[in-house]
C-alpha positions, 0 to 999 in steps of 0.5 A: 659398295660393289657386290661380287654379281655386280663385277663384270665377267671380264675385269680391265687389269691394264689400261692401253698405256700399259700394255705399248709400254710392256709390249714396247720394252720388251720388244726392246729387251729381247732385241737387245738379248738377241744382239748381246748373244750374238757378240758373246757366242762365237755360233751366233757371231760367225752365223749373223757376221755384219759384227757393226751393225749388230753391235749399234744395234744393241747400244741403240736398242739397250739405251732405248729401253727405259723411253717406254716408262719414260713415255708411260708416265704421261698415264695416269694409270701406268702411275698408279700401278708402278705405286702399288708395284712399289708398295710391299704390305705384310700381305706380300710377306706372307705370299713370299713365306707360302711360297718359299714352303713351297704351298700352293694353297691360294688362301696362303698366298694373298695377293693385291693387283701384283704379288709379291713374287711379280713385285721383287721382280719389276725392283730387280729389272728396274735396277739391272735395266739402269746399271746396265744402262751405266755400264754401257754407257761407259762401254760405249763411250770410252772418253768418260773413265779411266780403264779401270773404270771402262774394266769394271764395267765390262766385267759387271755388265756380262755378268749382269746380263746373263743374270738378266738372261736367265731371270728373263727365259724365266719370265717367258717361262712361267708367262707360257703356263699362265693364259689369263695372264698373258689374256690380260696384258695381250687384252687388258682384261681377265676373267672375274673367277681368276681375278678372285682366285689370283689376285683376292684383294684387288678384287676387294679394292675394286669391290670398295670403291664408293665414290669412284670407278674402280681401277678395273671397270674405268676407261682407258 
């Protein structure tokens, strides 16, 4: 068993593959959101012009958003973290109750490698991307469905796009207030004290791996 002092000063949080998946997905998503804004906001549409090109970029960037995720499945670290994001335990319910009470103490918000808020965000985004992809295809290939389906798809696509834009803006705003989180996604490692404070259950997992290197210390 590893003692706290045996953990390195900077603990590996994300593998190279995970960081590349995040960057590629973020880039495609921002491109898709930006082109959508140019299509729906008249002032931006007039400023940018070339509507056909904007539509083409929007369609293909949206269609390619799942691609980094699919490539990332080849990474064992990526698959392992997907499993973590997909598990919701008692400590996550405690974290959410504390968040609803606006209790900011770390003792009231136990978290594994991902806290409950991050898990909910990931689940919502994953579901929203699938819905956006389906409705987008109905709008793109007009012969796939009758008119009433295409009209409904347009309604859902437009309003869900607005909701996604707001949520992504909140995600970016929150990231800007957490420099160590950004550093972890940029470099792959985080400060040990930060990890102990923000994700104590994860660091406890790293210290209690007697038969293999903990995830935070593995080679990429």
